[in-house]
C-alpha positions in Angstrom: -14.9 -9.9 4.0 -11.8 -7.6 4.6 -8.0 -9.1 5.0 -6.8 -9.6 8.8 -4.8 -7.0 10.4 -1.7 -7.2 12.2 -1.9 -5.3 15.6 -0.3 -5.2 18.7 -2.4 -7.3 21.3 -3.5 -4.0 23.3 -2.2 0.0 23.3 -2.4 2.4 26.1 -4.1 6.0 26.1 -4.7 8.3 28.9 -7.8 9.7 29.7 -9.2 12.0 33.0 -10.6 10.4 35.6 -13.8 11.9 37.6 -11.2 13.8 39.7 -9.5 14.8 36.5 -6.3 13.2 36.9 -5.6 11.1 33.8 -5.3 7.2 33.7 -3.6 5.0 31.8 -6.1 2.9 29.6 -5.5 -0.4 27.6 -7.4 -1.1 24.4 -7.4 -4.6 23.4 -7.5 -6.1 20.2 -9.7 -8.9 19.2 -8.2 -11.2 16.1 -11.9 -12.0 15.4 -13.9 -8.8 14.8 -10.8 -7.2 13.8 -11.0 -4.2 16.1 -9.9 -2.9 19.3 -13.1 -4.2 21.1 -12.1 -4.2 24.9 -10.9 -1.0 27.2 -10.0 -1.4 30.7 -8.8 0.9 33.2 -5.3 0.0 34.4 -5.7 1.8 37.4 -2.3 3.7 37.2 -2.4 7.4 37.2 0.0 9.1 34.8 2.0 11.4 37.0 5.8 11.8 37.0 8.8 12.1 34.2 8.0 9.4 32.5 4.0 9.2 33.4 4.6 5.6 35.1 3.7 4.2 31.5 6.2 1.6 32.0 3.9 0.1 35.0 0.6 0.9 33.2 2.2 -1.5 30.6 3.0 -4.1 33.0 -0.5 -3.9 34.2 -1.9 -4.3 30.7 0.1 -7.5 30.1 -1.2 -8.7 33.1 -4.9 -7.7 32.2 -4.2 -9.3 28.8 -4.9 -13.8 30.0 -8.3 -12.6 31.7 -9.7 -10.4 29.0 -13.0 -12.2 27.1 -13.7 -10.6 24.2 -17.9 -9.9 23.9 -19.6 -11.4 20.8 -22.8 -8.6 20.6 -22.2 -5.0 19.5 -24.5 -4.3 22.9 -21.8 -5.5 25.2 -19.2 -2.9 23.7 -18.5 0.0 25.7 -20.5 2.9 24.4 -17.6 5.3 23.8 -15.6 3.0 21.7 -18.8 2.2 19.5 -18.8 5.4 19.0 -15.3 6.5 18.0 -15.7 3.2 16.0 -19.0 4.6 14.1 -17.7 7.9 13.4 -15.0 6.7 11.0 -14.4 6.8 7.4 -14.2 3.2 6.9 -16.8 2.3 9.3 -19.5 0.0 8.5 -22.3 2.9 8.5 -20.0 5.3 6.0 -19.3 2.1 3.8 -23.1 1.4 3.6 -23.8 5.0 2.8 -21.2 4.8 -0.1 -21.9 1.7 -1.4 -25.4 0.6 -0.8 -27.4 4.2 -1.0 -24.5 6.1 -3.5 -24.6 8.6 -0.8 -20.5 9.2 0.4 -20.9 11.4 4.1 -18.1 14.1 3.4 -15.4 13.4 5.4 -15.7 16.8 7.1 -18.8 15.6 8.4 -17.6 12.8 9.9 -14.5 14.5 11.1 -16.8 16.9 13.1 -18.8 14.3 14.8 -16.1 12.2 15.7 -14.4 15.4 17.1 -17.7 16.1 19.1 -17.4 12.8 20.2 -14.0 12.9 21.9 -14.2 16.1 23.3 -17.9 16.0 24.9 -18.9 12.4 25.2 -15.4 10.3 25.8 -14.8 12.8 28.5 -18.3 12.1 30.6 -17.0 9.8 33.3 -20.4 7.7 32.7 -19.9 6.8 29.5 -16.7 5.7 30.0 -18.0 2.7 32.1 -21.1 1.9 30.2 -21.5 -0.6 27.6 -24.2 0.3 24.9 -27.0 -2.2 26.2 -26.7 -0.2 29.3 -27.2 2.9 28.2 -30.7 4.3 29.1 -32.6 8.2 28.7 -31.6 9.1 32.4 -27.8 8.5 31.5 -28.0 10.8 28.6 -30.3 13.7 30.2 -27.8 13.4 33.1 -25.1 14.0 30.2 -27.2 16.9 28.9 -27.3 18.3 32.3 -23.6 17.9 32.8 -22.7 19.4 29.1 -24.8 22.4 29.8 -23.2 23.0 33.5 -19.8 23.0 31.8 -21.0 25.8 29.7 -21.6 24.2 26.2 -24.6 26.0 24.4 -27.3 24.3 23.2 -26.2 24.3 19.7 -23.0 22.6 20.5 -25.1 20.0 23.2 -27.5 19.3 19.8 -24.5 18.4 17.4 -23.2 16.0 20.1 -26.5 14.7 20.7 -26.9 14.1 17.3 -23.7 12.6 16.6 -24.6 9.7 19.5 -28.3 9.6 18.1 -27.4 9.0 14.6 -25.1 6.0 15.7 -27.4 4.2 18.1 -30.1 4.8 15.6 -28.3 2.4 13.3 -27.4 0.0 15.5 -31.0 -0.4 16.4 -32.3 -0.4 13.2 -30.0 -3.3 12.6 -31.5 -5.2 15.4 -27.6 -5.4 17.2 -29.3 -3.7 20.3 -32.6 -4.4 21.9 -33.6 -0.4 22.6 -32.9 3.0 21.5 -32.4 5.3 24.2 -32.9 8.4 22.3 -36.3 7.9 20.9 -38.1 9.9 23.3 -35.9 12.5 24.4 -35.9 16.1 23.4 -32.9 18.2 22.0 -31.6 21.2 24.3 -32.9 24.6 23.7 -31.7 26.5 20.9 -32.6 29.7 19.7 -31.3 29.8 16.2 -31.0 33.2 14.1 -32.5 33.6 10.8 -30.0 34.4 8.1 -30.2 37.7 6.9 -31.5 38.6 3.6 -30.9 41.5 1.5 -34.1 43.7 1.1 -34.4 44.1 -3.3 -33.5 47.7 -2.8 -29.9 46.5 -1.8 -29.6 43.9 -4.2 -30.7 46.2 -7.0 -27.5 48.1 -5.3 -25.6 45.2 -5.6 -26.3 44.3 -9.0 -25.8 48.0 -10.8 -22.6 48.6 -9.0 -19.6 49.4 -11.5 -16.2 49.1 -10.8 -16.2 46.5 -8.4 -13.7 43.5 -8.7 -15.2 41.8 -11.1 -13.9 37.9 -9.7 -15.8 39.4 -6.0 -18.7 40.5 -7.6 -19.4 37.5 -9.7 -19.2 35.3 -6.3 -22.2 37.6 -5.1 -24.4 37.4 -8.2 -24.2 33.7 -8.3 -25.6 33.4 -4.8 -28.0 36.3 -5.5 -29.1 35.5 -8.9 -28.2 32.0 -9.5 -28.9 30.4 -5.6 -26.0 28.6 -5.3 -24.4 27.3 -2.5 -20.7 28.4 -1.3 -19.4 24.8 -2.5 -21.1 25.3 -5.6 -19.7 28.4 -6.4 -16.1 27.4 -5.6 -16.7 24.0 -7.5 -17.8 25.8 -10.7 -15.9 24.9 -13.9 -15.6 26.9 -17.0 -17.0 23.7 -18.9 -20.3 23.9 -16.4 -21.4 27.5 -18.2 -22.8 27.5 -21.7 -22.8 31.1 -22.3 -24.7 30.7 -25.6 -27.1 29.0 -24.0 -27.5 31.4 -21.0 -27.1 28.3 -18.5 -25.4 26.8 -16.0 -25.3 23.1 -15.8 -24.9 22.8 -12.0 -22.6 19.4 -11.4 -20.0 20.3 -9.0 -20.0 21.3 -5.4 -16.2 21.8 -3.7 -16.2 20.8 -0.1 -13.0 21.4 2.5 -10.7 18.5 2.7 -12.9 16.1 0.8 -12.1 18.1 -3.0 -14.5 17.8 -5.5 -17.9 16.1 -5.5 -21.5 16.5 -6.5 -23.8 19.0 -5.3 -25.6 19.0 -1.8 -28.5 16.3 -1.7 -28.0 15.1 -5.3 -29.0 18.3 -6.7 -27.5 18.7 -10.0 -29.6 21.0 -12.0 -29.6 24.0 -14.6 -29.9 27.8 -13.5 -30.8 30.5 -16.5 -27.8 33.0 -16.3 -29.5 36.9 -16.1 -28.0 39.2 -18.0 -25.9 40.9 -15.0 -24.2 37.5 -14.7 -23.7 36.9 -18.2 -21.5 39.9 -18.7 -19.4 39.6 -16.0 -18.5 35.9 -16.5 -17.2 37.1 -19.6 -15.2 39.7 -17.8 -13.9 37.2 -15.3 -13.0 34.6 -17.9 -11.1 37.2 -19.6 -9.1 38.3 -16.9 -8.6 34.4 -15.7 -5.2 32.8 -15.8 -6.6 29.5 -16.5 -9.7 29.0 -19.4 -10.1 25.1 -19.9 -13.6 23.2 -19.4 -11.9 21.4 -16.3 -10.8 24.6 -14.9 -12.2 26.5 -12.0 -13.6 29.7 -12.4 -12.5 30.9 -9.2 -9.0 28.7 -9.3 -6.5 29.8 -6.8 -3.8 31.9 -8.1 -1.0 29.5 -7.3 -2.6 26.1 -7.7 -4.5 25.5 -10.8 -6.4 22.4 -9.3 -8.1 24.2 -6.4 -10.6 26.9 -6.0 -9.9 29.9 -3.7 -10.2 29.0 0.3 -13.5 29.9 1.6 -12.3 32.9 3.1 -12.3 34.6 -0.1 -15.7 33.8 -0.8 -17.3 35.2 2.6 -15.0 38.3 2.7 -16.2 39.0 -1.3 -19.9 39.3 0.7 -18.7 41.5 3.4 -16.5 43.8 0.7 -19.7 44.2 -1.4 -21.9 45.2 1.6 -19.4 47.6 2.7 -19.9 49.3 -0.4 -23.5 49.9 -0.6 -23.5 50.9 3.2 -24.0 47.8 5.2 -21.5 48.3 7.9 -19.7 45.3 9.4 -21.7 45.4 12.5 -25.2 46.2 10.4 -24.1 42.8 8.7 -23.4 41.1 12.1 -26.4 42.3 13.4 -28.5 41.3 10.5 -26.7 37.9 10.4 -25.4 37.8 6.7 -24.1 34.9 5.3 -23.0 34.1 2.0 -25.6 30.9 2.0 -28.3 33.8 2.9 -28.1 34.5 -0.7 -29.9 31.7 -1.3 -32.7 32.9 0.8 -32.6 36.4 -1.1 -32.7 34.6 -4.2 -35.7 32.7 -3.0 -37.3 36.0 -2.1 -36.5 38.0 -5.0 -37.9 35.1 -7.2 -41.5 35.3 -5.4 -41.6 38.9 -5.6 -40.8 38.4 -9.7 -43.9 36.1 -9.5 -41.9 32.9 -10.2 -43.9 29.9 -9.3 -42.5 28.3 -6.1 -41.8 24.6 -7.7 -39.8 26.4 -10.4 -37.8 28.8 -7.7 -37.2 25.6 -5.5 -35.9 23.6 -8.3 -33.9 26.6 -9.5 -31.9 26.4 -6.0 -31.9 22.9 -5.2 -34.1 22.6 -2.1 -35.3 19.1 -2.0 -37.2 18.0 0.8 -38.3 14.3 0.6 -42.2 15.3 0.3 -41.4 17.1 -2.7 -38.6 14.9 -4.0 -41.3 13.3 -6.9 -41.8 17.0 -7.9 -38.6 18.2 -8.0 -37.1 15.1 -10.0 -39.3 16.0 -12.7 -39.3 19.9 -12.5 -36.2 20.4 -15.3 -38.4 19.0 -17.9 -41.3 21.5 -17.5 -39.7 24.7 -16.3 -39.3 27.8 -19.2 -35.7 29.0 -18.3 -36.5 31.9 -20.7 -39.4 32.9 -18.6 -37.7 32.3 -15.2 -34.6 34.8 -16.1 -37.1 37.5 -17.6 -39.0 37.5 -14.4 -35.9 37.5 -12.2 -34.2 40.2 -13.7 -37.9 42.0 -13.7 -37.4 42.2 -10.1 -35.9 45.1 -10.4 -39.1 47.0 -11.1 -41.2 45.4 -8.4 -38.5 46.6 -5.9 -38.7 50.2 -6.9 -42.7 49.6 -5.6 -41.7 48.1 -2.6 
């Protein structure tokens, strides 16, 4: 059981009312549950030079004696439940990390919490609704309200998912009696497919001479190795076996979280094509730091950190311009660094590599194929895969 924390009996904060004027709210601390468990409006509008905070404080003190702390999760104010759920030290986060050994990234939690603060806490109906009173109708009304506010389908779905995950977790623990999200469809969102390079464009990039080697290596690691941006950022010299012509992919660098394991546990071995291997030697010769624990793309001023994500995205933009794919064309075709993984899959198929091998090399792990992927590295002929991937250039000439 976590140690008790000494807290003030309440704290004050402002929240916009339905008519747009900010009102002082009080959040009251429950010693038993060790959290701020009850939230009430003081009815005092925040206006004037001191925003009437002393009046709100006086009102909160009067309310303190009448506060009765609820004993069930379902009695908790819906928005308070969401804010409590999306914390890095919440029960949900600790369960993921300790029980399932799959810690949630801080970035993921911050995006979810930020979405809740911006677009759920500000919805007036949710501010007065306890979790047990949440209904499909209330959720649908919120979706309409969000759309009227100008939120895109994609953004609505981001907030929807943050709410749905939290409520479903409570339902699966049988702490609430129903899951109002179960039968609700997400908002319409027309997603764009990520752009992929044509085989001819890939050949041009591989054959480029005189291009800055660090930036070209960034692109080839995505194009010919299927690596994610975080995996490229997290790549260390100790992960590269030059003699064995292989990358032992074990790291992923995540913004604000630092060095972690690859996404979805997708540690894997990746064969190095000749063009990648040659660049690795050039880049290492020009790098300031070469120890096994040093980043291949280390920050010039901070040895313990890789370069920023902007560097990697800009590397793709520059190399595409070099092969006459303008910025306007890149936007129209929706090119991203992650799209190079899609190109990698296409090139692999063009080269005749079996889908199971391609998926294992790229680290794709669907639940349906998990068992197959977990054994794939034991049977892959890496030399054959390397030869086939390098041979796609001949196939490209015939397309």
